[in-house]
C-alpha positions as CSV (number, residue, x, y, z in Angstrom):
1,M,22.9,50.7,-14.6
2,K,20.3,53.5,-15.2
3,Y,20.6,53.2,-19.1
4,L,21.0,49.3,-18.9
5,S,17.3,49.6,-16.9
6,L,15.9,52.0,-19.8
7,I,17.4,49.7,-22.5
8,L,15.7,46.4,-21.0
9,V,12.3,48.3,-20.4
10,F,12.0,49.3,-24.2
11,I,13.5,46.1,-25.8
12,F,12.0,43.2,-23.5
13,P,8.3,43.8,-24.6
14,V,9.7,43.6,-28.4
15,L,11.6,40.4,-27.4
16,S,8.9,38.8,-25.8
17,H,6.3,39.6,-28.2
18,A,5.5,36.8,-30.5
19,E,4.9,37.7,-34.2
20,E,1.4,37.7,-35.4
21,S,0.6,34.8,-38.0
22,K,-0.1,36.1,-41.4
23,T,-2.1,32.8,-42.0
24,Q,-5.8,33.5,-43.2
25,L,-8.2,31.0,-43.6
26,Y,-12.0,31.2,-44.8
27,F,-13.9,28.1,-45.1
28,T,-17.8,28.1,-45.4
29,L,-19.9,25.1,-46.1
30,N,-23.6,24.6,-46.6
31,Y,-25.7,21.7,-47.6
32,F,-29.3,20.5,-47.7
33,Y,-30.7,23.1,-49.9
34,Q,-28.7,25.9,-47.6
35,A,-30.6,24.6,-44.6
36,A,-27.2,24.4,-42.5
37,N,-24.5,26.8,-42.9
38,Y,-21.1,26.8,-41.1
39,E,-18.4,29.4,-41.6
40,F,-14.9,28.8,-40.1
41,Y,-12.6,32.2,-40.3
42,I,-8.7,32.5,-39.0
43,D,-7.3,35.8,-39.4
44,K,-4.7,37.4,-37.1
45,N,-4.1,34.8,-34.6
46,K,-8.0,34.8,-33.8
47,A,-10.6,32.0,-34.6
48,L,-14.0,32.4,-35.3
49,Y,-16.9,29.7,-35.9
50,I,-20.5,30.5,-37.0
51,D,-23.2,27.9,-37.1
52,T,-26.5,29.2,-38.7
53,H,-29.2,26.6,-39.5
54,W,-32.5,26.0,-40.0
55,D,-34.9,23.7,-37.8
56,T,-38.4,22.5,-38.2
57,N,-41.6,23.0,-35.6
58,E,-43.9,20.2,-35.1
59,N,-45.7,21.2,-38.3
60,G,-42.7,20.5,-40.2
61,D,-42.3,24.3,-40.8
62,L,-38.7,25.4,-41.4
63,L,-37.5,27.7,-38.8
64,L,-34.3,29.8,-38.4
65,E,-32.4,29.0,-35.4
66,P,-30.5,32.1,-33.9
67,P,-26.7,31.7,-34.9
68,K,-24.3,29.7,-32.7
69,W,-20.9,31.2,-32.8
70,S,-17.5,30.9,-30.9
71,S,-14.2,32.6,-30.9
72,R,-10.9,32.2,-29.4
73,D,-7.3,33.0,-29.7
74,L,-4.8,30.7,-31.8
75,S,-1.2,30.6,-31.1
76,N,1.2,30.4,-34.3
77,E,1.7,26.6,-33.5
78,E,-1.9,25.8,-33.5
79,I,-2.0,27.5,-36.8
80,D,0.8,25.9,-38.7
81,K,-0.6,22.3,-37.4
82,L,-4.1,23.1,-38.8
83,I,-2.3,23.9,-42.0
84,T,-0.2,20.9,-42.1
85,K,-3.3,18.8,-41.6
86,L,-5.4,20.6,-44.2
87,S,-1.9,20.3,-46.6
88,N,-1.6,16.4,-45.9
89,V,-5.2,15.7,-47.1
90,G,-4.3,17.5,-50.5
91,V,-6.2,20.8,-50.4
92,N,-3.3,22.5,-52.2
93,Q,-4.0,20.3,-55.1
94,W,-7.8,21.3,-55.3
95,K,-9.0,23.0,-58.6
96,A,-10.3,26.4,-58.2
97,K,-13.8,25.7,-59.0
98,Y,-15.9,22.7,-59.2
99,P,-19.2,23.3,-60.8
100,V,-22.4,22.2,-60.7
101,V,-22.5,18.5,-61.9
102,S,-25.8,19.0,-64.1
103,P,-26.3,22.5,-64.5
104,A,-30.4,23.4,-64.9
105,K,-32.0,23.7,-68.2
106,E,-33.2,26.9,-69.4
107,G,-36.3,27.5,-67.5
108,E,-35.5,25.4,-64.6
109,I,-33.9,25.8,-61.2
110,S,-31.1,23.8,-60.0
111,L,-31.3,22.3,-56.8
112,C,-28.2,21.5,-54.7
113,H,-28.5,18.5,-52.3
114,R,-25.0,18.3,-51.7
115,Y,-22.3,20.5,-50.2
116,R,-21.6,23.8,-51.3
117,Y,-18.3,25.1,-49.7
118,S,-15.7,28.1,-50.1
119,L,-12.2,27.6,-49.1
120,L,-9.4,30.3,-48.8
121,I,-6.0,29.7,-47.4
122,K,-3.3,32.3,-47.4
123,S,-0.3,31.2,-45.7
124,S,3.7,30.7,-45.9
125,T,2.8,27.0,-47.3
126,V,-0.4,26.9,-49.0
127,N,-2.1,29.4,-51.1
128,I,-5.6,28.0,-52.3
129,E,-8.8,29.4,-53.3
130,S,-11.2,26.6,-54.2
131,R,-15.4,26.5,-54.3
132,G,-17.8,24.0,-55.3
133,E,-21.5,23.6,-55.9
134,C,-23.0,20.1,-56.0
135,D,-19.4,18.9,-56.7
136,S,-16.5,18.9,-54.8
137,P,-13.1,17.5,-54.3
138,E,-12.7,13.8,-53.0
139,K,-11.4,15.0,-49.5
140,L,-13.9,17.4,-48.6
141,K,-15.5,15.2,-46.0
142,D,-11.7,15.0,-44.2
143,V,-11.2,18.6,-44.5
144,I,-14.9,19.3,-42.9
145,K,-13.8,16.8,-40.1
146,I,-10.5,18.6,-39.3
147,M,-12.2,22.0,-39.0
148,R,-14.7,20.8,-36.6
149,E,-12.3,19.0,-34.8
150,F,-10.2,22.3,-34.8
151,F,-13.0,24.3,-33.9
152,G,-14.4,21.7,-31.2
153,V,-17.8,21.7,-33.2
154,K,-19.9,18.5,-32.5
155,N,-21.8,17.2,-35.5
156,T,-25.0,18.8,-36.0
């Protein structure tokens, strides 16, 4: 009986500990001349959301707001559901790069008033790295909505 107790003491923690997810996700989004920046990260069953954006004062001057952030632990099931939702909108079909639609001519500056994004997902079902500057995949707004809902972000 003494040996059975020792075996259970050493084996039970191993059996009860769920395997850590190997999924990694990195999604950044900025728009309106980079006045709004949103970052979403998932790694080792942890989620982190960071919101950094500019606001204006009464004179219309741009002011950098202190970043807002939140983090939480995730279960493997939550991560799998998110990856499934992203797969269902076709992120695994996205091109690696969506270049600037009309690049600046020599001596000019290219201003982007659309979204700029980076997406990296490494999971057992999806492996994608994609980015865009002033051009993006058709379903980018769907991905933004999914990510905001998952992280509990209100539209800002």
